Backbone of each chain as ProteinMPNN parsed JSONL, in Angstrom:
{"seq_chain_A": "XXXXXXXXXXXXXXXXXXXXXXXXXXXXXXXXXXXXXXXXXXXXXXXXXXXXXXXXXXXXXXXXXXXXXXXXXXXXXXXXXXXXXXXXXXXXXXXXXXXXXXXXXXXXXXXXXXXXXXXXXXXXXXXXXXXXXXXXXXXXXXXXXXXXXXXXXXXXXXXX", "coords_chain_A": {"N_chain_A": [[130.382, 59.376, 152.175], [133.719, 60.774, 151.948], [135.184, 63.977, 152.322], [136.774, 65.073, 149.178], [140.289, 65.039, 148.671], [142.483, 67.636, 148.089], [144.482, 66.844, 146.69], [146.684, 64.159, 144.296], [147.254, 60.83, 144.945], [150.117, 60.341, 144.174], [150.988, 63.131, 144.681], [149.883, 63.445, 147.291], [151.913, 61.643, 148.576], [154.144, 62.513, 147.995], [154.052, 64.656, 149.868], [153.848, 63.174, 152.145], [156.066, 61.699, 152.616], [158.008, 63.737, 152.346], [157.495, 64.767, 154.972], [157.875, 62.725, 156.557], [160.947, 62.484, 156.958], [161.306, 64.391, 158.426], [161.921, 66.78, 156.963], [162.134, 70.673, 156.793], [159.582, 72.331, 155.666], [157.137, 74.369, 154.45], [153.925, 75.526, 153.419], [152.761, 78.306, 151.401], [151.76, 81.613, 150.502], [149.034, 81.849, 148.194], [148.293, 79.194, 148.283], [148.198, 78.312, 151.027], [146.753, 80.896, 152.09], [144.018, 79.783, 151.458], [143.641, 77.657, 152.322], [143.026, 78.482, 154.781], [140.474, 79.398, 154.716], [140.166, 81.895, 153.023], [138.601, 83.328, 150.467], [139.868, 82.63, 147.771], [141.359, 81.9, 144.235], [143.749, 79.214, 143.306], [146.84, 77.917, 141.292], [148.294, 76.725, 142.172], [150.438, 74.95, 144.251], [152.282, 76.351, 146.868], [156.007, 75.972, 148.202], [157.967, 76.64, 150.377], [161.026, 76.238, 151.577], [163.264, 75.623, 154.032], [166.347, 74.641, 153.588], [167.108, 73.891, 150.833], [169.068, 72.639, 149.695], [169.666, 70.489, 151.548], [170.522, 67.47, 152.512], [168.07, 65.526, 153.105], [166.308, 65.688, 151.646], [166.816, 65.556, 149.093], [166.893, 62.86, 149.088], [164.212, 62.301, 150.152], [162.904, 62.679, 147.51], [163.791, 61.06, 145.695], [162.872, 58.849, 146.493], [160.14, 59.039, 145.676], [160.289, 59.282, 142.974], [160.723, 61.444, 142.17], [162.656, 64.737, 141.619], [164.494, 67.699, 141.89], [165.217, 70.346, 140.643], [167.772, 72.645, 139.571], [167.899, 76.342, 139.375], [167.902, 78.073, 136.406], [168.582, 80.109, 133.553], [166.217, 80.954, 132.362], [164.287, 79.597, 134.211], [162.55, 79.213, 136.903], [163.751, 77.617, 140.385], [162.67, 73.991, 140.306], [160.352, 71.013, 141.136], [160.343, 68.072, 139.88], [158.82, 65.231, 138.393], [157.547, 62.576, 139.262], [154.042, 63.462, 141.368], [155.145, 66.102, 141.563], [154.207, 68.234, 140.024], [152.14, 70.251, 140.639], [153.407, 71.46, 142.548], [155.043, 74.383, 143.764], [158.031, 76.272, 143.793], [159.546, 78.128, 146.474], [161.761, 80.225, 146.595], [162.452, 83.106, 148.198], [160.609, 85.072, 150.208], [158.995, 88.258, 150.108], [158.557, 90.642, 152.645], [158.813, 89.149, 154.91], [160.341, 87.288, 157.989], [162.748, 85.29, 159.049], [163.512, 82.124, 157.734], [162.964, 80.478, 160.137], [162.229, 81.534, 162.2], [159.019, 82.081, 160.669], [158.725, 79.686, 160.676], [157.636, 79.044, 162.8], [155.989, 80.583, 163.658], [153.83, 79.267, 162.352], [150.848, 78.113, 161.039], [148.907, 74.748, 161.877], [148.047, 72.174, 159.236], [145.9, 69.315, 159.32], [146.94, 66.013, 157.611], [146.1, 63.613, 157.686], [147.243, 61.517, 159.78], [149.896, 62.92, 159.766], [150.86, 66.8, 160.24], [150.565, 70.03, 158.549], [152.756, 71.989, 157.824], [151.792, 75.693, 157.348], [151.872, 78.673, 156.576], [151.043, 81.71, 158.049], [147.805, 83.281, 157.827], [147.751, 85.906, 158.607], [150.252, 86.734, 157.584], [150.656, 85.758, 155.172], [149.54, 87.78, 153.951], [151.11, 89.644, 154.491], [153.151, 89.47, 153.098], [151.985, 89.194, 150.603], [151.524, 92.346, 150.838], [154.266, 93.309, 150.922], [155.291, 92.211, 148.426], [154.03, 93.314, 146.315], [153.318, 93.161, 143.611], [151.505, 93.586, 140.503], [149.433, 91.146, 140.661], [149.677, 90.696, 143.347], [148.359, 92.606, 144.426], [145.919, 92.176, 143.833], [144.987, 90.283, 145.104], [145.369, 91.326, 147.87], [143.014, 92.838, 149.049], [140.839, 91.11, 149.959], [142.333, 88.963, 150.993], [143.106, 90.504, 153.752], [140.108, 90.944, 154.2], [139.404, 88.53, 154.763], [141.109, 87.933, 157.108], [140.146, 89.696, 158.784], [137.787, 88.352, 159.425], [138.243, 85.751, 160.111], [139.647, 86.786, 162.304], [137.767, 87.801, 164.039], [135.869, 85.51, 164.468], [137.816, 83.981, 165.843], [138.472, 85.835, 168.329], [135.941, 85.655, 169.489], [135.34, 82.813, 169.828], [136.694, 82.833, 171.58], [135.821, 84.559, 174.263], [133.629, 82.863, 174.82]], "CA_chain_A": [[131.343, 59.705, 151.185], [134.924, 61.785, 152.455], [135.598, 64.778, 150.917], [138.076, 64.898, 148.226], [141.588, 65.492, 148.714], [143.116, 67.984, 146.74], [146.135, 66.014, 146.307], [146.403, 62.986, 143.741], [147.67, 59.783, 145.331], [151.571, 60.608, 144.224], [151.589, 64.41, 145.529], [150.124, 63.105, 148.687], [152.986, 60.546, 148.78], [155.243, 63.304, 148.315], [154.637, 65.385, 151.087], [154.51, 62.637, 153.436], [157.578, 61.348, 152.706], [158.573, 65.272, 153.001], [157.046, 65.187, 156.664], [158.169, 61.885, 157.225], [162.044, 62.16, 156.861], [161.36, 65.967, 159.024], [161.99, 68.121, 156.223], [161.136, 71.685, 157.579], [158.953, 73.092, 155.0], [156.071, 75.183, 154.694], [153.004, 76.107, 151.943], [152.794, 79.779, 151.073], [151.448, 82.02, 149.185], [147.075, 81.68, 148.479], [147.079, 78.438, 148.684], [147.633, 78.909, 152.451], [145.599, 81.772, 152.377], [142.972, 79.325, 151.078], [143.662, 76.6, 153.285], [142.731, 79.523, 156.365], [139.116, 80.308, 154.83], [140.611, 83.163, 152.23], [137.781, 83.139, 149.181], [141.141, 82.914, 146.652], [141.925, 80.891, 143.687], [145.237, 79.71, 142.738], [146.526, 77.128, 140.621], [149.416, 75.624, 142.431], [150.989, 74.758, 145.852], [153.503, 76.826, 146.987], [156.396, 75.202, 149.076], [158.959, 77.402, 151.117], [162.289, 74.871, 152.347], [164.663, 75.983, 154.94], [167.296, 74.992, 153.371], [167.205, 73.043, 149.58], [170.169, 71.712, 149.628], [169.527, 68.924, 152.474], [170.045, 65.645, 151.764], [167.573, 64.493, 153.182], [165.15, 66.328, 150.311], [167.029, 64.69, 147.638], [166.524, 61.212, 149.855], [162.782, 62.224, 150.027], [161.907, 63.14, 146.275], [164.252, 60.245, 145.175], [161.815, 58.257, 147.301], [159.104, 59.149, 145.235], [160.529, 59.272, 141.546], [160.747, 63.279, 141.781], [163.523, 65.772, 141.658], [164.719, 68.932, 142.141], [165.973, 70.906, 139.472], [168.293, 73.68, 140.348], [166.959, 77.28, 138.383], [168.683, 78.235, 135.075], [168.736, 81.431, 132.985], [164.695, 81.427, 132.314], [163.724, 79.06, 134.555], [162.893, 78.985, 138.274], [163.796, 76.123, 140.757], [161.228, 73.651, 140.293], [160.376, 69.909, 141.411], [159.826, 67.555, 138.536], [158.666, 64.333, 138.449], [155.801, 62.039, 140.02], [153.204, 64.196, 142.277], [155.908, 67.049, 141.864], [153.903, 69.265, 138.959], [151.446, 70.921, 141.471], [153.946, 72.234, 143.821], [156.125, 75.267, 143.057], [159.405, 75.747, 145.286], [159.597, 79.181, 146.456], [163.156, 80.796, 147.85], [162.539, 84.316, 148.833], [159.471, 85.923, 150.58], [159.032, 89.188, 150.76], [158.457, 91.204, 153.962], [158.782, 88.22, 156.603], [161.226, 87.546, 158.902], [163.271, 84.206, 158.665], [162.13, 80.881, 157.522], [162.846, 79.836, 161.695], [160.722, 82.719, 162.655], [157.941, 81.924, 160.318], [158.293, 78.427, 160.847], [157.403, 78.847, 164.437], [154.545, 80.993, 163.837], [153.018, 78.564, 161.349], [149.278, 77.112, 161.739], [149.056, 73.142, 161.205], [146.557, 71.306, 159.198], [146.23, 67.98, 159.583], [147.144, 65.454, 156.6], [145.974, 62.364, 157.835], [147.793, 61.877, 161.158], [150.403, 64.028, 159.777], [150.84, 67.902, 160.069], [151.238, 70.201, 157.539], [153.257, 73.801, 158.781], [151.033, 76.725, 156.679], [152.044, 80.151, 156.858], [149.525, 82.234, 158.873], [147.323, 84.062, 156.932], [148.227, 87.413, 158.869], [151.583, 86.281, 157.239], [150.619, 85.712, 153.548], [148.805, 89.109, 153.651], [152.465, 90.975, 154.99], [153.771, 89.117, 152.304], [151.765, 90.164, 149.431], [151.757, 93.856, 150.277], [155.447, 93.57, 150.525], [155.65, 91.786, 147.428], [153.275, 94.243, 145.628], [153.213, 93.078, 142.146], [150.262, 93.1, 140.075], [148.636, 89.948, 141.074], [149.362, 90.542, 144.863], [147.517, 93.585, 144.83], [144.334, 91.798, 143.624], [144.85, 89.781, 146.585], [145.492, 92.107, 149.223], [141.722, 93.186, 150.16], [140.319, 89.681, 149.723], [142.979, 88.463, 152.363], [142.512, 91.585, 154.402], [138.869, 91.167, 154.459], [139.505, 87.137, 155.527], [141.689, 88.212, 158.325], [139.332, 90.273, 159.674], [136.7, 87.324, 159.506], [139.432, 84.556, 161.26], [140.177, 87.483, 163.865], [136.173, 87.95, 164.454], [136.049, 84.318, 164.963], [138.84, 83.868, 167.462], [137.994, 86.393, 169.425], [134.24, 85.304, 169.764], [135.715, 81.826, 170.495], [138.092, 83.589, 173.551], [134.948, 85.082, 175.074], [133.25, 81.663, 175.206]], "C_chain_A": [[132.746, 60.988, 151.833], [134.713, 62.559, 151.604], [137.006, 64.588, 150.409], [139.116, 65.062, 148.23], [141.675, 66.454, 147.707], [144.763, 67.717, 146.178], [145.732, 64.813, 145.664], [147.205, 62.194, 144.567], [149.507, 59.989, 145.295], [151.835, 61.976, 144.933], [150.906, 64.124, 146.914], [151.245, 62.283, 149.266], [154.25, 61.384, 149.106], [155.656, 64.098, 149.043], [154.622, 64.531, 152.364], [155.463, 62.179, 153.525], [158.163, 63.061, 152.906], [158.816, 65.369, 154.896], [157.864, 63.898, 157.102], [159.63, 61.708, 157.869], [162.074, 63.896, 157.671], [162.194, 66.896, 157.821], [161.035, 69.297, 156.762], [161.131, 72.393, 156.141], [158.297, 73.945, 155.353], [155.344, 75.639, 153.61], [152.762, 77.622, 152.707], [152.081, 80.084, 150.537], [149.961, 81.598, 148.986], [146.869, 80.629, 148.506], [146.764, 77.811, 150.3], [147.09, 79.518, 152.777], [144.064, 80.665, 152.529], [142.554, 77.845, 151.82], [142.867, 77.204, 155.126], [141.042, 79.847, 156.01], [139.461, 81.583, 153.642], [139.717, 82.434, 150.832], [138.55, 83.461, 147.998], [141.38, 81.889, 145.535], [143.13, 80.814, 143.002], [145.209, 78.448, 142.096], [147.967, 76.146, 140.753], [149.589, 76.091, 144.11], [152.618, 75.614, 146.311], [154.096, 76.235, 148.293], [157.802, 76.048, 149.399], [159.635, 76.214, 151.983], [162.766, 75.412, 153.097], [165.935, 76.057, 153.984], [167.157, 73.954, 151.839], [167.898, 72.27, 149.34], [170.886, 70.476, 150.278], [169.498, 67.519, 151.642], [168.951, 65.207, 151.525], [166.042, 65.095, 152.058], [165.504, 65.663, 149.059], [166.6, 63.1, 147.817], [164.855, 60.882, 149.589], [162.164, 62.433, 148.467], [162.678, 62.052, 145.547], [163.549, 58.826, 145.447], [160.465, 57.361, 146.056], [159.069, 59.042, 143.623], [160.729, 60.7, 141.259], [162.084, 63.281, 141.997], [163.684, 66.657, 141.55], [165.552, 69.25, 141.088], [166.238, 72.39, 139.404], [167.792, 74.716, 138.874], [167.903, 77.657, 137.408], [168.449, 79.552, 134.626], [167.092, 81.814, 132.983], [163.397, 80.611, 133.354], [164.147, 79.194, 136.038], [163.361, 77.716, 139.114], [162.548, 75.449, 140.703], [161.545, 72.07, 140.698], [159.608, 69.54, 139.953], [159.42, 65.646, 139.17], [157.448, 63.86, 139.155], [155.799, 62.735, 141.212], [154.205, 65.241, 142.351], [154.92, 68.61, 141.188], [152.929, 69.975, 139.838], [152.325, 71.792, 142.646], [154.993, 72.958, 142.746], [157.31, 75.497, 144.128], [159.49, 77.495, 145.153], [161.152, 79.658, 147.637], [162.989, 81.965, 148.457], [160.94, 84.481, 149.141], [159.76, 87.211, 151.119], [158.239, 89.329, 151.894], [157.901, 90.429, 154.925], [160.047, 88.456, 156.862], [161.736, 85.913, 158.196], [162.666, 82.789, 158.755], [161.914, 80.286, 158.86], [161.66, 80.475, 162.363], [159.47, 82.754, 161.882], [157.578, 80.632, 160.54], [157.49, 78.231, 162.449], [156.37, 79.82, 164.578], [153.611, 80.27, 163.1], [151.727, 78.11, 162.143], [149.72, 76.001, 160.879], [147.986, 72.909, 160.831], [147.156, 69.727, 158.586], [146.503, 67.203, 157.911], [147.37, 64.183, 157.213], [146.445, 62.475, 159.168], [149.303, 62.842, 161.228], [150.479, 65.788, 159.738], [151.818, 68.732, 159.197], [151.512, 71.265, 158.158], [152.59, 74.364, 157.163], [151.508, 77.882, 157.387], [151.091, 80.809, 157.194], [148.984, 83.359, 157.755], [147.797, 85.677, 157.416], [149.881, 87.349, 157.736], [151.363, 86.999, 155.726], [150.27, 87.19, 153.371], [150.268, 89.988, 153.637], [152.958, 90.654, 153.748], [153.908, 89.635, 150.674], [151.7, 91.728, 149.289], [153.164, 94.168, 150.301], [155.913, 93.318, 148.921], [155.356, 93.188, 146.322], [153.506, 94.384, 144.242], [151.792, 93.447, 141.443], [149.104, 92.643, 140.803], [148.785, 89.821, 142.447], [148.807, 91.579, 144.92], [146.109, 93.406, 144.575], [143.974, 91.485, 144.603], [144.71, 90.43, 147.76], [144.058, 92.248, 149.814], [140.722, 91.919, 150.323], [141.118, 88.97, 151.072], [142.827, 89.048, 153.692], [141.277, 91.293, 155.425], [138.702, 89.65, 155.69], [139.938, 87.176, 156.862], [140.646, 88.487, 159.343], [138.022, 88.956, 159.918], [137.345, 86.416, 160.493], [139.204, 85.472, 162.443], [138.646, 87.763, 164.695], [135.73, 86.655, 165.223], [136.558, 83.766, 166.097], [138.366, 84.61, 168.351], [136.18, 86.549, 169.923], [134.154, 84.083, 170.235], [136.101, 82.104, 171.751], [136.769, 83.922, 174.446], [134.091, 83.991, 175.232], [133.397, 80.959, 176.43]], "O_chain_A": [[132.354, 62.122, 152.105], [134.259, 62.351, 150.479], [138.013, 64.138, 150.956], [139.202, 65.602, 147.127], [141.125, 66.312, 146.615], [145.681, 68.25, 145.556], [144.721, 64.239, 146.067], [148.085, 62.882, 145.085], [150.143, 59.793, 146.331], [152.784, 62.05, 145.714], [151.508, 64.689, 147.827], [151.43, 62.312, 150.483], [155.09, 61.204, 149.988], [156.819, 64.462, 149.217], [155.155, 64.883, 153.416], [155.956, 62.155, 154.652], [158.831, 63.28, 153.916], [159.69, 65.761, 155.67], [158.574, 64.064, 158.094], [159.8, 61.079, 158.914], [163.044, 64.578, 157.342], [163.103, 67.663, 158.139], [159.845, 69.23, 157.067], [162.1, 72.869, 155.55], [158.529, 74.495, 156.43], [156.004, 76.196, 152.733], [152.64, 77.974, 153.88], [151.427, 79.271, 149.884], [149.642, 80.798, 149.865], [145.697, 80.298, 148.684], [145.79, 77.2, 150.739], [146.564, 79.248, 153.857], [143.249, 80.737, 153.448], [141.502, 77.206, 151.828], [142.435, 76.606, 156.111], [140.359, 80.443, 156.843], [138.469, 82.31, 153.592], [140.011, 81.367, 150.293], [138.173, 84.342, 147.226], [141.661, 80.792, 146.018], [143.637, 81.707, 142.324], [144.185, 77.764, 142.075], [148.5, 75.323, 140.008], [149.163, 76.997, 144.826], [153.767, 75.312, 145.988], [153.4, 75.97, 149.273], [158.685, 76.022, 148.542], [159.077, 75.474, 152.794], [162.718, 76.502, 152.527], [166.482, 77.103, 153.634], [167.1, 72.811, 152.293], [167.595, 71.202, 148.808], [171.878, 69.801, 150.001], [168.898, 66.901, 150.762], [168.549, 64.685, 150.485], [164.913, 64.604, 152.043], [164.728, 65.293, 148.178], [166.127, 62.347, 146.966], [164.319, 59.878, 149.117], [160.948, 62.332, 148.308], [162.185, 61.981, 144.421], [163.678, 57.855, 144.702], [160.091, 56.23, 145.747], [158.028, 58.765, 143.028], [160.894, 61.078, 140.099], [162.73, 62.319, 142.412], [162.802, 67.05, 140.785], [166.47, 68.539, 140.681], [165.368, 73.245, 139.241], [167.455, 74.286, 137.77], [169.036, 77.444, 137.839], [168.02, 80.268, 135.531], [166.71, 82.846, 133.533], [162.183, 80.811, 133.365], [165.288, 79.268, 136.494], [163.351, 76.671, 138.462], [161.485, 76.015, 140.956], [162.718, 71.698, 140.662], [158.812, 70.149, 139.239], [159.795, 65.12, 140.218], [156.53, 64.575, 139.555], [156.744, 62.849, 141.993], [154.302, 65.508, 143.549], [154.934, 69.725, 141.71], [153.145, 71.051, 139.28], [151.856, 72.614, 143.433], [155.507, 72.615, 141.681], [157.385, 74.872, 145.186], [159.5, 78.091, 144.076], [161.414, 79.487, 148.828], [163.498, 81.917, 149.577], [160.111, 84.037, 148.347], [160.434, 87.459, 152.119], [157.397, 88.498, 152.236], [156.922, 90.685, 155.626], [160.787, 89.316, 156.384], [161.276, 85.44, 157.157], [161.756, 82.363, 159.466], [160.892, 79.615, 159.011], [160.599, 80.083, 162.849], [158.649, 83.52, 162.387], [156.396, 80.296, 160.619], [156.911, 77.247, 162.91], [155.835, 79.898, 165.684], [152.451, 80.668, 163.202], [151.565, 77.845, 163.335], [150.399, 75.966, 159.853], [146.966, 73.151, 161.476], [148.084, 69.258, 157.928], [146.221, 67.944, 156.97], [148.48, 63.66, 157.317], [146.115, 63.483, 159.794], [149.775, 63.345, 162.247], [149.843, 66.075, 158.724], [153.023, 68.583, 158.997], [150.739, 71.674, 159.024], [152.761, 73.764, 156.102], [151.524, 78.009, 158.612], [150.049, 80.536, 156.599], [149.671, 84.087, 157.038], [148.15, 86.51, 156.582], [150.277, 88.421, 157.28], [151.664, 88.101, 155.266], [150.887, 87.764, 152.473], [150.456, 90.898, 152.829], [153.285, 91.657, 153.113], [154.788, 90.069, 149.929], [151.768, 92.356, 148.233], [153.481, 95.231, 149.765], [156.699, 94.042, 148.31], [156.202, 93.855, 145.726], [153.825, 95.442, 143.699], [150.898, 93.576, 142.28], [148.184, 93.257, 141.344], [148.133, 88.917, 142.97], [148.555, 91.632, 146.124], [145.229, 94.186, 144.94], [143.002, 91.95, 145.199], [143.917, 90.048, 148.622], [143.852, 91.837, 150.956], [139.721, 92.113, 151.014], [140.49, 88.514, 152.028], [142.496, 88.371, 154.665], [141.219, 91.317, 156.654], [138.21, 89.592, 156.817], [139.321, 86.581, 157.745], [140.33, 87.853, 160.349], [137.442, 89.039, 161.0], [136.94, 86.378, 161.655], [138.655, 85.054, 163.463], [138.594, 87.901, 165.917], [135.306, 86.685, 166.378], [135.989, 83.236, 167.051], [137.77, 84.063, 169.279], [135.547, 87.409, 170.536], [133.211, 83.83, 170.985], [135.772, 81.562, 172.806], [136.816, 83.366, 175.543], [133.51, 84.27, 176.281], [132.945, 79.82, 176.546]]}, "seq_chain_B": "XXXXXXXXXXXXXXXXXXXXXXXXXXXXXXXXXXXXXXXXXXXXXXXXXXXXXXXXXXXXXXXXXXXXX", "coords_chain_B": {"N_chain_B": [[105.443, 62.162, 152.719], [108.448, 62.609, 151.122], [107.701, 65.421, 150.674], [107.735, 66.717, 153.153], [110.248, 66.255, 154.204], [111.589, 67.494, 152.35], [110.701, 70.461, 152.902], [111.561, 70.357, 155.589], [114.359, 70.548, 154.931], [114.093, 73.091, 153.495], [113.654, 74.661, 155.527], [115.7, 74.634, 157.318], [117.961, 75.154, 155.626], [117.114, 77.657, 155.267], [116.905, 78.633, 157.64], [120.318, 78.576, 158.024], [120.57, 80.334, 156.345], [120.121, 82.614, 157.482], [121.406, 83.509, 159.959], [124.112, 82.984, 158.802], [123.894, 85.408, 157.361], [123.528, 87.454, 159.27], [125.499, 87.401, 160.967], [127.248, 87.913, 158.782], [126.366, 90.817, 158.605], [127.368, 91.572, 160.962], [129.81, 91.518, 161.386], [130.832, 93.285, 159.293], [130.28, 95.529, 160.392], [131.546, 95.681, 162.389], [134.118, 96.08, 161.023], [133.807, 98.397, 158.511], [134.941, 98.655, 156.283], [134.926, 96.358, 154.925], [134.582, 94.078, 152.125], [131.558, 92.769, 152.03], [130.875, 90.544, 150.481], [133.331, 89.355, 150.164], [133.36, 88.723, 153.144], [131.326, 86.889, 153.37], [132.009, 84.789, 151.853], [134.205, 83.528, 153.077], [133.277, 83.369, 155.477], [131.736, 80.738, 154.415], [133.409, 79.376, 153.673], [135.147, 78.454, 155.64], [133.436, 77.093, 156.989], [133.808, 74.357, 155.682], [136.593, 72.072, 155.635], [139.892, 72.322, 156.027], [141.279, 71.331, 153.909], [139.458, 71.014, 152.019], [138.878, 73.186, 151.099], [141.258, 73.912, 150.005], [140.819, 72.319, 147.753], [138.465, 73.817, 146.473], [139.526, 75.78, 145.877], [141.713, 75.677, 143.778], [140.531, 73.909, 141.535], [138.992, 76.108, 140.895], [141.073, 77.63, 139.802], [142.174, 76.463, 138.27], [140.124, 76.403, 136.493], [139.727, 78.859, 135.517], [142.367, 79.458, 134.819], [142.527, 77.393, 132.449], [139.875, 78.891, 130.659], [141.016, 81.757, 129.869], [142.783, 80.12, 127.853]], "CA_chain_B": [[106.605, 61.809, 153.422], [108.778, 63.155, 150.511], [107.497, 67.062, 150.81], [108.219, 66.751, 154.649], [111.632, 65.936, 154.216], [111.847, 68.766, 151.707], [110.285, 71.265, 153.847], [112.352, 70.474, 156.614], [115.735, 71.165, 154.569], [114.184, 74.363, 153.339], [113.727, 75.449, 157.09], [117.172, 74.338, 157.702], [118.682, 75.887, 154.513], [116.493, 79.277, 155.492], [118.171, 79.521, 158.896], [121.156, 79.335, 157.703], [121.288, 82.019, 155.856], [119.721, 84.245, 158.723], [122.797, 83.088, 160.682], [125.184, 83.863, 157.708], [123.521, 87.286, 156.899], [123.391, 88.29, 160.741], [127.282, 86.886, 161.385], [128.267, 88.99, 158.188], [126.113, 92.234, 159.59], [128.134, 91.766, 162.606], [131.295, 91.424, 161.116], [130.718, 94.384, 158.832], [129.584, 96.815, 161.566], [133.201, 96.491, 162.942], [135.019, 96.501, 159.433], [132.716, 98.83, 157.841], [135.557, 98.913, 155.045], [135.272, 95.302, 154.241], [133.46, 93.643, 151.18], [130.736, 92.468, 152.132], [130.951, 89.749, 149.349], [134.597, 88.495, 150.896], [133.057, 88.542, 154.755], [130.417, 85.767, 153.437], [132.332, 83.474, 151.073], [134.908, 83.442, 153.976], [132.723, 82.525, 156.257], [130.84, 79.599, 154.248], [134.474, 78.87, 153.447], [135.262, 78.117, 157.329], [132.602, 75.751, 157.357], [134.643, 73.286, 155.362], [138.073, 71.476, 156.311], [141.042, 73.022, 154.927], [142.001, 70.939, 152.235], [138.077, 70.831, 151.116], [138.887, 74.774, 150.747], [142.725, 74.294, 149.075], [140.309, 71.646, 146.749], [137.901, 73.98, 145.563], [140.534, 76.866, 145.042], [142.738, 74.948, 142.36], [139.807, 73.283, 140.77], [138.223, 77.174, 140.188], [142.328, 78.457, 139.441], [142.625, 75.336, 136.93], [139.308, 76.424, 135.651], [140.29, 80.437, 134.963], [143.635, 79.602, 133.802], [142.087, 76.925, 130.945], [139.462, 79.833, 130.522], [142.105, 82.731, 129.537], [144.16, 80.333, 126.728]], "C_chain_B": [[107.753, 62.774, 153.004], [108.887, 64.792, 151.039], [107.963, 67.524, 151.999], [109.559, 67.251, 154.706], [112.076, 67.328, 153.576], [111.78, 70.304, 152.369], [111.135, 71.435, 155.143], [113.649, 70.88, 155.922], [115.225, 72.282, 154.085], [113.998, 75.026, 154.385], [115.313, 75.658, 157.102], [117.78, 75.192, 157.095], [118.478, 77.099, 155.291], [117.477, 79.789, 156.953], [119.599, 79.342, 158.713], [121.817, 79.972, 157.262], [120.79, 82.93, 156.395], [120.38, 84.206, 159.423], [123.733, 83.556, 159.744], [125.221, 85.248, 157.538], [123.497, 87.602, 158.233], [125.218, 88.48, 161.186], [127.989, 88.242, 160.265], [127.611, 90.628, 158.514], [127.202, 92.936, 160.541], [129.816, 91.889, 162.368], [131.844, 93.08, 160.085], [130.818, 95.907, 159.529], [131.489, 97.097, 162.242], [134.17, 96.273, 162.114], [134.594, 97.137, 158.275], [133.843, 98.993, 156.339], [135.704, 97.28, 153.844], [134.517, 95.167, 153.654], [132.619, 92.796, 152.097], [130.398, 90.55, 151.643], [132.144, 88.226, 150.416], [134.432, 88.206, 152.0], [131.981, 87.11, 154.178], [130.63, 84.741, 152.983], [132.911, 83.141, 152.267], [134.403, 82.72, 154.963], [131.88, 81.298, 155.697], [132.08, 78.849, 153.971], [135.02, 77.798, 154.759], [134.398, 76.802, 157.518], [132.75, 74.462, 156.761], [135.522, 73.168, 155.923], [138.444, 71.763, 155.4], [141.407, 72.072, 153.679], [140.628, 70.428, 151.439], [138.211, 72.419, 150.195], [139.436, 74.982, 149.466], [141.55, 73.478, 147.64], [139.549, 72.419, 145.767], [138.998, 75.325, 144.759], [141.271, 76.77, 143.874], [141.433, 74.065, 141.504], [139.436, 75.201, 140.004], [139.837, 77.596, 139.445], [142.235, 77.733, 138.485], [141.647, 76.12, 136.142], [139.557, 77.634, 134.808], [141.232, 80.264, 134.007], [143.489, 78.819, 132.445], [141.053, 77.963, 130.035], [140.064, 81.088, 129.7], [142.726, 82.244, 128.165], [143.453, 80.474, 125.618]], "O_chain_B": [[108.199, 63.594, 153.808], [109.846, 65.289, 151.629], [108.558, 68.6, 152.052], [109.943, 68.343, 155.124], [112.789, 68.138, 154.169], [112.693, 71.128, 152.309], [111.347, 72.535, 155.653], [114.133, 71.827, 156.542], [116.195, 73.036, 154.169], [114.194, 76.232, 154.234], [115.934, 76.705, 156.917], [118.256, 76.12, 157.749], [119.405, 77.609, 155.921], [118.261, 80.701, 157.216], [120.229, 80.141, 159.406], [122.999, 80.292, 157.392], [120.898, 84.077, 155.961], [120.186, 85.222, 160.09], [124.181, 84.681, 159.962], [126.163, 86.04, 157.549], [123.344, 88.816, 158.097], [125.863, 89.452, 161.578], [128.787, 89.13, 160.565], [128.404, 91.561, 158.646], [127.647, 94.06, 160.773], [130.715, 92.282, 163.11], [132.889, 93.721, 160.197], [131.302, 96.985, 159.186], [132.232, 98.06, 162.43], [135.287, 96.286, 162.63], [134.852, 96.688, 157.158], [133.335, 99.509, 155.343], [136.197, 97.088, 152.732], [133.472, 95.748, 153.945], [133.203, 92.121, 152.944], [129.874, 89.655, 152.306], [131.988, 87.117, 150.927], [135.224, 87.341, 152.374], [132.082, 86.181, 154.98], [129.972, 83.737, 153.257], [132.208, 82.311, 152.844], [134.868, 81.647, 155.348], [131.231, 80.744, 156.585], [131.95, 77.625, 154.0], [135.209, 76.584, 154.68], [134.707, 75.756, 158.089], [132.051, 73.514, 157.118], [135.694, 73.952, 156.856], [137.975, 71.708, 154.263], [141.809, 72.456, 152.581], [140.644, 69.651, 150.484], [137.8, 72.69, 149.066], [139.028, 75.549, 148.452], [141.505, 74.096, 146.577], [139.623, 72.163, 144.566], [139.147, 75.644, 143.579], [141.428, 77.693, 143.074], [141.955, 73.475, 140.558], [139.619, 75.456, 138.814], [139.666, 77.941, 138.276], [142.187, 78.407, 137.456], [142.092, 76.596, 135.098], [139.608, 77.552, 133.581], [141.206, 80.633, 132.833], [144.052, 79.232, 131.431], [141.244, 77.983, 128.819], [139.378, 81.378, 128.719], [143.146, 83.056, 127.34], [144.023, 80.653, 124.542]]}, "name": "protein", "num_of_chains": 2, "seq": "XXXXXXXXXXXXXXXXXXXXXXXXXXXXXXXXXXXXXXXXXXXXXXXXXXXXXXXXXXXXXXXXXXXXXXXXXXXXXXXXXXXXXXXXXXXXXXXXXXXXXXXXXXXXXXXXXXXXXXXXXXXXXXXXXXXXXXXXXXXXXXXXXXXXXXXXXXXXXXXXXXXXXXXXXXXXXXXXXXXXXXXXXXXXXXXXXXXXXXXXXXXXXXXXXXXXXXXXXXXXXXXXXXXXX"}
């Protein structure tokens, strides 16, 4: 039996449509860290878009029956509708470079035939250190240890 | 026959645990400040495909959220 995907069919469809339309976005936060092996838990998948005002995004959302809801007084920007509940929108990442700089350094995770851009573990750690909220401080030692492990594995692979 | 299969599985599990333990020891030797539990769990997760890792994290994260309510 194939491994279960973390996404429902509608969530997967949303990601695939965004990728098909070449929308520039990446997975960030603890979901990015866990995709790279960090033993942390998360409740949602944070997405960082280069330009939320892009027509490509609204067309992609329309295609799957979802919509972008701009931020208001007490609410952050969000995606609503089919397949959108799992995803949170991130407008700003502390301690990182521009979207374009970070996009070039992303790791890629296969989503069927498409590739999902994911902020590297090293950069997730940098963002958590910079954000420095109580919940970020909790994850920093775990991310640091996970990074030590992944770097040790890479060093070992290079030696072979 | 069944007993033979079970002992083969047990031997395989023991080999895996010994290998894992050796890898944890090696990494801790290079990073003495690292938490051995974090190192061990990372090594275990790295044996799974990325989307499976995310799946586990989301299941546990949501279970924790429900438990807190």
